[in-house]
Backbone as CSV, one residue per row, in Angstrom:
resi,resn,N_x,N_y,N_z,CA_x,CA_y,CA_z,C_x,C_y,C_z
1,MET,1.045,-1.202,0.250,0.158,-0.017,0.162,1.008,1.373,-0.047
2,VAL,0.682,2.051,-1.183,1.577,3.407,-1.229,1.044,4.402,-0.038
3,GLY,1.781,5.136,0.628,1.560,6.176,1.213,2.292,7.567,1.035
4,ASP,3.380,7.693,1.231,4.447,8.878,0.812,4.752,8.556,-0.449
5,GLY,5.074,6.987,-0.841,5.936,6.370,-2.003,7.075,6.739,-2.085
6,ARG,7.667,6.826,-0.752,9.293,6.867,-0.935,9.818,5.381,-0.701
7,ASP,9.294,4.338,-0.432,9.369,2.786,-0.425,9.038,2.104,-1.978
8,THR,7.959,2.648,-2.788,7.943,1.917,-3.476,8.298,2.444,-4.948
9,TYR,9.009,1.231,-5.864,9.147,1.658,-7.205,8.214,1.683,-8.076
10,PHE,7.897,3.200,-8.970,7.567,3.165,-9.766,7.027,2.495,-11.064
11,TRP,7.981,1.350,-11.308,8.083,0.904,-12.368,8.044,-0.351,-12.123
12,TYR,8.346,-0.944,-11.397,8.634,-2.359,-10.676,7.499,-2.879,-9.802
13,ASP,7.127,-1.982,-8.425,6.031,-2.496,-7.584,4.179,-2.340,-8.183
14,THR,4.016,-2.967,-7.358,2.657,-3.264,-7.883,2.063,-2.427,-6.824
15,TRP,2.137,-1.498,-7.998,1.186,-0.171,-6.519,-0.092,0.671,-6.948
16,VAL,-0.268,0.499,-8.469,-1.931,0.962,-9.032,-1.940,0.331,-10.015
17,GLY,-3.247,-0.396,-9.486,-3.725,-1.458,-10.833,-3.172,-2.573,-10.228
18,ASP,-3.397,-3.491,-11.048,-3.154,-5.202,-11.045,-1.844,-5.169,-10.945
19,VAL,-0.816,-4.522,-11.320,0.647,-5.341,-12.755,1.851,-4.258,-12.289
20,PRO,2.586,-4.401,-12.292,3.407,-3.089,-12.381,3.240,-2.291,-13.879
21,LEU,3.885,-1.441,-13.427,3.986,-0.297,-14.526,4.223,-0.601,-15.811
22,ARG,5.824,-0.913,-15.223,6.605,-2.194,-16.633,5.855,-2.911,-17.076
23,LEU,4.952,-3.784,-16.829,4.635,-4.523,-17.446,2.864,-3.981,-18.147
24,LYS,2.454,-3.295,-17.731,1.097,-2.329,-18.261,1.764,-1.830,-19.499
25,TYR,3.016,-1.016,-19.547,3.390,-0.033,-20.278,4.918,-0.223,-20.823
26,PRO,4.738,-1.201,-21.492,6.831,-2.201,-21.784,6.874,-1.132,-22.489
27,ARG,6.485,-0.616,-23.474,7.102,0.389,-24.343,7.902,1.517,-23.658
28,LEU,7.024,1.710,-22.612,7.421,3.363,-22.001,8.123,2.759,-21.359
29,PHE,8.443,1.893,-20.652,9.571,1.423,-19.391,11.051,0.859,-20.164
30,ASP,10.684,0.673,-22.022,12.122,0.472,-22.212,12.728,1.209,-22.348
31,LEU,11.640,2.483,-22.756,12.274,4.130,-23.148,12.764,5.139,-22.138
32,THR,11.991,4.856,-20.953,12.546,5.772,-19.684,13.708,6.137,-19.324
33,MET,14.382,7.231,-18.554,15.798,6.625,-18.467,15.824,6.633,-17.422
34,ASP,14.879,6.615,-16.179,15.481,6.434,-14.352,14.382,5.073,-14.300
35,LYS,14.643,3.606,-14.433,13.730,2.771,-14.562,13.930,2.306,-13.046
36,GLU,14.499,3.202,-12.370,14.836,2.469,-10.563,14.155,3.802,-10.019
37,CYS,13.328,4.841,-10.357,12.440,5.900,-10.048,11.960,5.417,-8.930
38,LYS,11.082,6.053,-7.533,10.331,5.866,-6.632,9.326,6.941,-6.816
39,VAL,7.950,6.408,-6.337,6.854,6.738,-6.719,6.726,8.374,-6.276
40,ALA,7.280,8.449,-5.016,7.638,9.753,-4.611,8.201,10.872,-5.226
41,ASP,9.537,10.289,-6.221,10.346,11.656,-6.586,9.303,11.623,-8.393
42,MET,8.289,10.573,-8.737,8.254,10.680,-9.857,6.768,11.711,-9.998
43,GLY,6.407,11.737,-8.387,5.266,12.481,-8.092,5.616,13.362,-8.100
44,ARG,6.607,14.243,-7.399,7.084,15.380,-6.998,7.722,15.959,-8.251
45,MET,7.970,15.436,-8.965,8.285,15.781,-10.264,7.270,16.371,-11.410
46,GLY,6.367,15.279,-11.133,4.924,15.675,-12.212,4.760,14.782,-13.231
47,TRP,3.645,14.115,-12.833,3.936,12.573,-13.629,2.090,13.501,-14.509
48,THR,1.931,14.649,-14.520,0.931,14.973,-15.727,1.694,14.281,-17.151
49,VAL,0.877,14.813,-18.250,1.446,14.678,-19.537,2.629,15.610,-20.076
50,ASP,3.240,16.724,-19.796,3.835,17.714,-19.725,4.535,17.799,-18.587
51,GLY,4.404,16.675,-17.270,5.275,16.577,-16.124,7.265,16.284,-16.092
52,MET,7.759,17.121,-15.932,9.256,16.608,-15.651,9.473,15.427,-15.455
53,ALA,8.610,14.665,-14.632,9.045,12.907,-14.609,9.220,12.197,-15.407
54,TRP,8.576,12.629,-16.707,9.059,11.674,-18.088,10.469,12.242,-18.636
55,GLU,10.940,11.664,-18.328,12.218,11.790,-19.307,12.629,10.359,-20.374
56,TRP,12.400,10.693,-21.342,13.215,9.612,-22.709,14.996,9.680,-23.230
57,ARG,14.363,8.382,-23.657,16.065,8.333,-24.199,15.946,8.833,-25.758
58,ARG,14.650,8.935,-25.695,14.414,9.488,-27.473,13.161,10.184,-27.524
59,ARG,12.582,10.952,-28.702,11.496,11.362,-28.814,10.507,10.341,-28.859
60,LEU,9.867,10.694,-28.553,8.419,9.579,-28.788,7.506,10.008,-30.018
61,PHE,6.974,8.385,-30.204,6.225,8.168,-31.827,4.837,8.737,-30.974
62,ALA,3.760,8.810,-32.127,2.339,9.127,-31.544,2.235,8.272,-30.841
63,TRP,2.208,6.897,-31.349,1.673,5.816,-30.705,1.952,5.856,-29.227
64,GLU,3.278,6.165,-29.001,3.787,6.258,-27.658,3.430,6.952,-26.284
65,GLU,3.186,8.594,-26.880,2.715,9.489,-26.365,0.887,9.371,-26.077
66,GLU,0.864,8.391,-26.772,-0.511,8.013,-26.306,-0.856,7.417,-25.035
67,CYS,0.242,6.764,-25.527,0.729,5.750,-23.642,1.000,6.401,-22.713
68,VAL,1.637,7.482,-23.042,1.771,8.546,-21.998,0.471,8.623,-21.280
69,ARG,-0.446,9.645,-21.695,-1.681,9.735,-22.008,-2.205,9.085,-20.938
70,GLU,-2.676,7.651,-21.455,-3.347,7.001,-21.100,-3.011,6.310,-19.318
71,CYS,-1.214,6.593,-19.591,-0.876,6.336,-17.875,-1.150,7.635,-17.314
72,CYS,-1.025,8.600,-17.820,-1.267,9.910,-16.972,-2.650,9.946,-16.340
73,VAL,-3.518,9.493,-17.221,-5.200,9.350,-16.962,-5.124,8.221,-15.483
74,LEU,-4.212,7.464,-15.294,-4.225,6.229,-14.490,-3.788,6.850,-13.539
75,LEU,-2.926,7.786,-13.358,-2.023,8.201,-12.315,-3.070,9.401,-11.968
76,ASN,-3.910,9.966,-12.222,-4.316,11.222,-12.437,-5.004,11.278,-10.889
77,ASN,-5.895,10.591,-10.627,-6.372,11.064,-9.173,-6.150,9.743,-8.062
78,PHE,-4.598,9.210,-8.201,-3.720,9.485,-7.114,-2.860,10.125,-6.205
79,VAL,-3.164,10.124,-4.909,-2.599,10.972,-4.081,-1.715,10.473,-3.307
80,LEU,-0.653,11.119,-2.962,0.519,10.361,-2.416,-0.016,11.226,-0.686
81,GLN,0.377,10.338,0.573,-0.312,10.372,1.562,1.028,10.835,2.551
82,ALA,1.623,12.589,2.839,2.520,12.547,3.754,2.257,12.121,4.614
83,ASN,4.002,11.522,5.401,3.964,11.373,6.487,3.413,10.068,6.847
84,VAL,3.113,9.190,5.734,2.348,7.598,5.891,3.343,6.676,5.291
85,THR,4.051,6.011,5.884,5.112,5.085,4.958,4.623,4.142,3.968
86,ASP,5.195,3.568,3.431,4.269,2.838,2.341,4.232,1.524,2.976
87,LYS,3.791,0.805,2.763,3.615,-1.013,3.493,3.093,-1.942,2.719
88,TRP,3.906,-2.892,2.327,3.415,-4.348,1.879,2.019,-4.829,2.135
89,ARG,1.389,-5.078,1.413,0.267,-6.141,2.062,0.035,-7.097,1.360
90,TRP,-0.132,-8.633,2.391,-0.298,-9.791,1.961,-1.543,-10.227,1.155
91,LEU,-1.702,-10.336,-0.127,-3.323,-10.446,-0.745,-3.567,-11.642,-0.282
92,LEU,-3.096,-12.831,-0.030,-3.782,-13.557,0.465,-4.824,-13.625,1.995
93,ASP,-3.870,-12.548,2.696,-4.690,-12.289,4.220,-4.466,-10.553,4.453
94,PRO,-5.061,-9.969,3.553,-4.554,-8.642,4.052,-5.141,-8.092,4.763
95,VAL,-5.833,-8.469,5.842,-5.858,-8.038,7.025,-5.102,-8.197,7.650
96,ASN,-4.777,-9.631,8.459,-3.736,-9.945,9.468,-2.635,-9.813,8.843
97,GLY,-2.181,-9.693,7.738,-0.738,-9.811,6.973,-0.199,-11.352,6.471
98,TYR,1.090,-11.534,6.610,1.872,-12.613,6.231,2.036,-13.482,7.506
99,SER,1.754,-14.552,6.901,2.126,-15.860,8.046,2.609,-16.757,7.094
100,VAL,3.202,-17.672,7.800,3.629,-18.671,7.359,2.696,-20.024,7.332
101,LYS,1.769,-19.915,8.403,0.318,-20.917,8.546,-0.385,-20.861,7.476
102,ALA,-0.441,-19.313,7.104,-1.632,-19.405,5.956,-0.881,-19.569,4.269
103,SER,0.545,-19.557,4.360,0.823,-19.836,3.484,1.295,-21.088,3.330
104,TYR,1.449,-21.645,3.756,1.072,-23.448,3.920,-0.213,-23.714,3.557
105,ARG,-1.171,-23.292,4.576,-2.551,-23.695,4.306,-3.270,-23.397,2.858
106,TYR,-2.517,-22.219,1.951,-3.042,-22.341,0.728,-2.385,-23.085,-0.826
107,ILE,-0.810,-23.087,-0.462,0.070,-23.995,-1.242,-0.553,-25.368,-0.596
108,THR,-1.017,-25.942,0.129,-1.469,-27.282,0.061,-2.932,-27.673,0.280
109,SER,-4.152,-26.224,-0.356,-4.998,-26.499,-0.298,-5.562,-26.565,-1.536
110,THR,-4.593,-25.356,-2.352,-5.076,-24.824,-4.230,-5.011,-26.146,-4.803
111,GLY,-3.919,-26.527,-4.219,-3.021,-27.660,-5.627,-2.464,-26.728,-6.345
112,HIS,-1.966,-25.613,-6.376,-1.143,-24.888,-6.757,0.503,-25.970,-6.487
113,PHE,1.397,-25.777,-8.029,2.114,-26.189,-7.320,3.478,-25.717,-7.596
114,SER,4.597,-25.076,-6.897,5.643,-24.597,-7.466,6.255,-25.066,-8.595
115,ASP,7.127,-24.184,-9.680,8.034,-24.763,-10.846,9.056,-25.339,-10.526
116,ARG,9.469,-26.464,-10.070,10.892,-27.534,-9.602,12.100,-26.504,-10.420
117,SER,11.992,-26.182,-11.329,13.273,-25.225,-11.904,13.529,-23.677,-11.926
118,LEU,12.615,-23.343,-10.624,13.535,-22.279,-9.980,13.867,-22.755,-8.916
119,VAL,13.962,-23.651,-8.493,14.899,-23.840,-6.991,15.947,-24.449,-7.616
120,ASP,16.941,-24.379,-6.364,17.997,-24.851,-6.746,18.191,-25.422,-5.653
121,ASP,18.842,-27.201,-6.549,19.098,-29.024,-5.792,20.151,-28.702,-5.336
122,VAL,20.837,-28.901,-4.305,21.876,-28.701,-3.930,22.387,-30.409,-3.265
């Protein structure tokens, strides 16, 4: 959950919508100069269409500018909360937060199996 935006990455974290902005707008992510920027920095510089937050490696094509406008509409009503720190929210239990017990219950009851290719066998 985003408060002041100082601990949340603009492009990498899922903070507005259901997916990170780098996945929702991959072309803009490829063209941006600062892929590691925080939400607070972008907000402070201005994420309107003509805002200083948008810094590109090259001049945008018309369809890319349309993507920027679409992104700006998404961000238009988002307000950062001064003096409120960013927090992680555990989607499996947003009220109580993360627990090993809840994670184990989810893994064993849903039938979802982890991809063994992602695990290092020692």
